TIMARBA-519880 format. One record per residue (C-alpha): x, y, z; residue in three letters; residue number from 0. Coordinates in nm, 4 decimals, m for minus. Example, Ala and Ser with C-alpha at 12.3 -4.5 7.8 and 13.67 -1.06 7.14 Angstrom:
! residues 2
<site><c1>1.2300</c1><c2>m0.4500</c2><c3>0.7800</c3><resn>Ala</resn><resi>0</resi></site>
<site><c1>1.3670</c1><c2>m0.1060</c2><c3>0.7140</c3><resn>Ser</resn><resi>1</resi></site>
***
This chain:
! residues 92
<site><c1>15.7475</c1><c2>9.9974</c2><c3>2.4880</c3><resn>Met</resn><resi>0</resi></site>
<site><c1>16.1211</c1><c2>10.0121</c2><c3>2.5843</c3><resn>Arg</resn><resi>1</resi></site>
<site><c1>16.2128</c1><c2>9.9421</c2><c3>2.9328</c3><resn>Thr</resn><resi>2</resi></site>
<site><c1>16.5260</c1><c2>9.9142</c2><c3>3.1575</c3><resn>Gly</resn><resi>3</resi></site>
<site><c1>16.7897</c1><c2>9.7030</c2><c3>2.9753</c3><resn>Gly</resn><resi>4</resi></site>
<site><c1>16.6153</c1><c2>9.7427</c2><c3>2.6421</c3><resn>Lys</resn><resi>5</resi></site>
<site><c1>16.6657</c1><c2>10.1179</c2><c3>2.6564</c3><resn>Glu</resn><resi>6</resi></site>
<site><c1>17.0380</c1><c2>10.0633</c2><c3>2.7228</c3><resn>Leu</resn><resi>7</resi></site>
<site><c1>17.0768</c1><c2>9.8430</c2><c3>2.4260</c3><resn>Ile</resn><resi>8</resi></site>
<site><c1>16.8909</c1><c2>10.0757</c2><c3>2.1847</c3><resn>Tyr</resn><resi>9</resi></site>
<site><c1>17.0608</c1><c2>10.3884</c2><c3>2.3013</c3><resn>Ser</resn><resi>10</resi></site>
<site><c1>17.4314</c1><c2>10.2851</c2><c3>2.3319</c3><resn>Ser</resn><resi>11</resi></site>
<site><c1>17.6379</c1><c2>10.2081</c2><c3>2.0106</c3><resn>Lys</resn><resi>12</resi></site>
<site><c1>17.9072</c1><c2>10.0485</c2><c3>2.2424</c3><resn>Leu</resn><resi>13</resi></site>
<site><c1>17.6589</c1><c2>9.8074</c2><c3>2.4045</c3><resn>Phe</resn><resi>14</resi></site>
<site><c1>17.5287</c1><c2>9.7077</c2><c3>2.0623</c3><resn>Lys</resn><resi>15</resi></site>
<site><c1>17.8881</c1><c2>9.6464</c2><c3>1.9370</c3><resn>His</resn><resi>16</resi></site>
<site><c1>17.9534</c1><c2>9.4168</c2><c3>2.2388</c3><resn>Ile</resn><resi>17</resi></site>
<site><c1>17.6348</c1><c2>9.2102</c2><c3>2.1869</c3><resn>Leu</resn><resi>18</resi></site>
<site><c1>17.7261</c1><c2>9.1439</c2><c3>1.8173</c3><resn>Val</resn><resi>19</resi></site>
<site><c1>18.0723</c1><c2>9.0092</c2><c3>1.9235</c3><resn>Lys</resn><resi>20</resi></site>
<site><c1>17.9287</c1><c2>8.7687</c2><c3>2.1677</c3><resn>Ile</resn><resi>21</resi></site>
<site><c1>17.8744</c1><c2>8.4863</c2><c3>1.9182</c3><resn>Pro</resn><resi>22</resi></site>
<site><c1>18.2299</c1><c2>8.5064</c2><c3>1.7889</c3><resn>Arg</resn><resi>23</resi></site>
<site><c1>18.3806</c1><c2>8.5243</c2><c3>2.1339</c3><resn>Leu</resn><resi>24</resi></site>
<site><c1>18.1619</c1><c2>8.2300</c2><c3>2.2605</c3><resn>Leu</resn><resi>25</resi></site>
<site><c1>18.2844</c1><c2>8.0219</c2><c3>1.9529</c3><resn>Asn</resn><resi>26</resi></site>
<site><c1>18.6537</c1><c2>8.1133</c2><c3>2.0043</c3><resn>Arg</resn><resi>27</resi></site>
<site><c1>18.6744</c1><c2>8.0226</c2><c3>2.3761</c3><resn>Tyr</resn><resi>28</resi></site>
<site><c1>18.4029</c1><c2>7.7572</c2><c3>2.4287</c3><resn>Leu</resn><resi>29</resi></site>
<site><c1>18.4149</c1><c2>7.5819</c2><c3>2.0644</c3><resn>Lys</resn><resi>30</resi></site>
<site><c1>18.0397</c1><c2>7.6225</c2><c3>2.0154</c3><resn>Ile</resn><resi>31</resi></site>
<site><c1>17.9097</c1><c2>7.4372</c2><c3>1.7138</c3><resn>Arg</resn><resi>32</resi></site>
<site><c1>17.8265</c1><c2>7.6842</c2><c3>1.4425</c3><resn>Gln</resn><resi>33</resi></site>
<site><c1>17.4901</c1><c2>7.6424</c2><c3>1.2607</c3><resn>Lys</resn><resi>34</resi></site>
<site><c1>17.2239</c1><c2>7.8721</c2><c3>1.1155</c3><resn>Ala</resn><resi>35</resi></site>
<site><c1>16.8333</c1><c2>7.8679</c2><c3>1.0788</c3><resn>Met</resn><resi>36</resi></site>
<site><c1>16.5901</c1><c2>8.1000</c2><c3>0.9338</c3><resn>Val</resn><resi>37</resi></site>
<site><c1>16.2303</c1><c2>8.0561</c2><c3>1.0140</c3><resn>Ile</resn><resi>38</resi></site>
<site><c1>15.9311</c1><c2>8.2094</c2><c3>0.8238</c3><resn>Asn</resn><resi>39</resi></site>
<site><c1>15.6282</c1><c2>8.2807</c2><c3>1.0519</c3><resn>Val</resn><resi>40</resi></site>
<site><c1>15.2848</c1><c2>8.4240</c2><c3>0.9752</c3><resn>Asp</resn><resi>41</resi></site>
<site><c1>15.1369</c1><c2>8.7177</c2><c3>1.1679</c3><resn>Ala</resn><resi>42</resi></site>
<site><c1>15.0162</c1><c2>8.4993</c2><c3>1.4424</c3><resn>Asp</resn><resi>43</resi></site>
<site><c1>15.3616</c1><c2>8.3464</c2><c3>1.4968</c3><resn>Gly</resn><resi>44</resi></site>
<site><c1>15.2812</c1><c2>8.0159</c2><c3>1.3361</c3><resn>Lys</resn><resi>45</resi></site>
<site><c1>15.5841</c1><c2>7.8598</c2><c3>1.1619</c3><resn>Ile</resn><resi>46</resi></site>
<site><c1>15.5111</c1><c2>7.8462</c2><c3>0.7818</c3><resn>Ile</resn><resi>47</resi></site>
<site><c1>15.8544</c1><c2>7.7204</c2><c3>0.6643</c3><resn>Asn</resn><resi>48</resi></site>
<site><c1>16.2150</c1><c2>7.7079</c2><c3>0.7924</c3><resn>Tyr</resn><resi>49</resi></site>
<site><c1>16.5602</c1><c2>7.6654</c2><c3>0.6227</c3><resn>Leu</resn><resi>50</resi></site>
<site><c1>16.8337</c1><c2>7.4969</c2><c3>0.8337</c3><resn>Asp</resn><resi>51</resi></site>
<site><c1>17.2113</c1><c2>7.4655</c2><c3>0.7986</c3><resn>Asp</resn><resi>52</resi></site>
<site><c1>17.2926</c1><c2>7.2240</c2><c3>1.0984</c3><resn>Ser</resn><resi>53</resi></site>
<site><c1>17.6558</c1><c2>7.1846</c2><c3>1.0172</c3><resn>Thr</resn><resi>54</resi></site>
<site><c1>17.7265</c1><c2>7.5508</c2><c3>0.9478</c3><resn>Gly</resn><resi>55</resi></site>
<site><c1>17.9274</c1><c2>7.4626</c2><c3>0.6364</c3><resn>Lys</resn><resi>56</resi></site>
<site><c1>17.7260</c1><c2>7.6948</c2><c3>0.4037</c3><resn>Val</resn><resi>57</resi></site>
<site><c1>17.6478</c1><c2>7.9692</c2><c3>0.6472</c3><resn>Ile</resn><resi>58</resi></site>
<site><c1>17.7056</c1><c2>7.9757</c2><c3>1.0252</c3><resn>Ser</resn><resi>59</resi></site>
<site><c1>17.5293</c1><c2>8.2906</c2><c3>1.1502</c3><resn>Leu</resn><resi>60</resi></site>
<site><c1>17.2164</c1><c2>8.4713</c2><c3>1.0219</c3><resn>Val</resn><resi>61</resi></site>
<site><c1>17.1120</c1><c2>8.8043</c2><c3>1.1871</c3><resn>Thr</resn><resi>62</resi></site>
<site><c1>16.8582</c1><c2>8.9116</c2><c3>0.9085</c3><resn>Ser</resn><resi>63</resi></site>
<site><c1>16.6700</c1><c2>8.7659</c2><c3>0.6271</c3><resn>Ala</resn><resi>64</resi></site>
<site><c1>16.4617</c1><c2>8.9471</c2><c3>0.3729</c3><resn>Val</resn><resi>65</resi></site>
<site><c1>16.2433</c1><c2>8.7746</c2><c3>0.0963</c3><resn>Gln</resn><resi>66</resi></site>
<site><c1>16.2457</c1><c2>8.9649</c2><c3>m0.2295</c3><resn>Ser</resn><resi>67</resi></site>
<site><c1>16.0560</c1><c2>8.7840</c2><c3>m0.5059</c3><resn>Gly</resn><resi>68</resi></site>
<site><c1>16.1843</c1><c2>8.4217</c2><c3>m0.5580</c3><resn>Asp</resn><resi>69</resi></site>
<site><c1>16.4989</c1><c2>8.4801</c2><c3>m0.3443</c3><resn>His</resn><resi>70</resi></site>
<site><c1>16.5976</c1><c2>8.5154</c2><c3>0.0207</c3><resn>Leu</resn><resi>71</resi></site>
<site><c1>16.8681</c1><c2>8.7584</c2><c3>0.1043</c3><resn>Tyr</resn><resi>72</resi></site>
<site><c1>17.0735</c1><c2>8.6636</c2><c3>0.4214</c3><resn>Leu</resn><resi>73</resi></site>
<site><c1>17.2857</c1><c2>8.9116</c2><c3>0.6403</c3><resn>Gly</resn><resi>74</resi></site>
<site><c1>17.5129</c1><c2>8.8783</c2><c3>0.9262</c3><resn>Asn</resn><resi>75</resi></site>
<site><c1>17.6272</c1><c2>9.1516</c2><c3>1.1576</c3><resn>Leu</resn><resi>76</resi></site>
<site><c1>17.9872</c1><c2>8.9964</c2><c3>1.2091</c3><resn>Asn</resn><resi>77</resi></site>
<site><c1>18.0830</c1><c2>8.9886</c2><c3>0.8331</c3><resn>Thr</resn><resi>78</resi></site>
<site><c1>18.0351</c1><c2>9.1962</c2><c3>0.5373</c3><resn>Lys</resn><resi>79</resi></site>
<site><c1>17.8376</c1><c2>8.9775</c2><c3>0.2975</c3><resn>Phe</resn><resi>80</resi></site>
<site><c1>17.4793</c1><c2>8.9231</c2><c3>0.1688</c3><resn>Ile</resn><resi>81</resi></site>
<site><c1>17.3718</c1><c2>8.5741</c2><c3>0.0784</c3><resn>Gly</resn><resi>82</resi></site>
<site><c1>17.1289</c1><c2>8.5188</c2><c3>m0.1872</c3><resn>Arg</resn><resi>83</resi></site>
<site><c1>16.9381</c1><c2>8.1891</c2><c3>m0.1994</c3><resn>Leu</resn><resi>84</resi></site>
<site><c1>16.6801</c1><c2>8.0862</c2><c3>m0.4593</c3><resn>Ala</resn><resi>85</resi></site>
<site><c1>16.3782</c1><c2>7.9617</c2><c3>m0.2696</c3><resn>Leu</resn><resi>86</resi></site>
<site><c1>16.2689</c1><c2>7.7072</c2><c3>m0.5298</c3><resn>Gln</resn><resi>87</resi></site>
<site><c1>16.6163</c1><c2>7.5296</c2><c3>m0.4876</c3><resn>Lys</resn><resi>88</resi></site>
<site><c1>16.5960</c1><c2>7.5676</c2><c3>m0.1176</c3><resn>Ala</resn><resi>89</resi></site>
<site><c1>16.2509</c1><c2>7.3842</c2><c3>m0.0862</c3><resn>Lys</resn><resi>90</resi></site>
<site><c1>16.3776</c1><c2>7.0742</c2><c3>m0.2504</c3><resn>Lys</resn><resi>91</resi></site>
***
């Protein structure tokens, strides 16, 4: 169920655009360290596995991740790219 502030976010393209820009603005003005993490959870919320780039050198922001077969596809709302990661290599 959507309530209050959530309804504003879902219904306003301008507000969504502003929220997407926040990480970039924070980094520019506060020099926040870049890093990325993707977490795989089961239906109960228990962590099954996770991938972490604590330096941000490979990827510094992930907003979506989708597993297809033996690969994980990573997306980001701030840039126009799709990352493809072989899961077997990532587990090593």
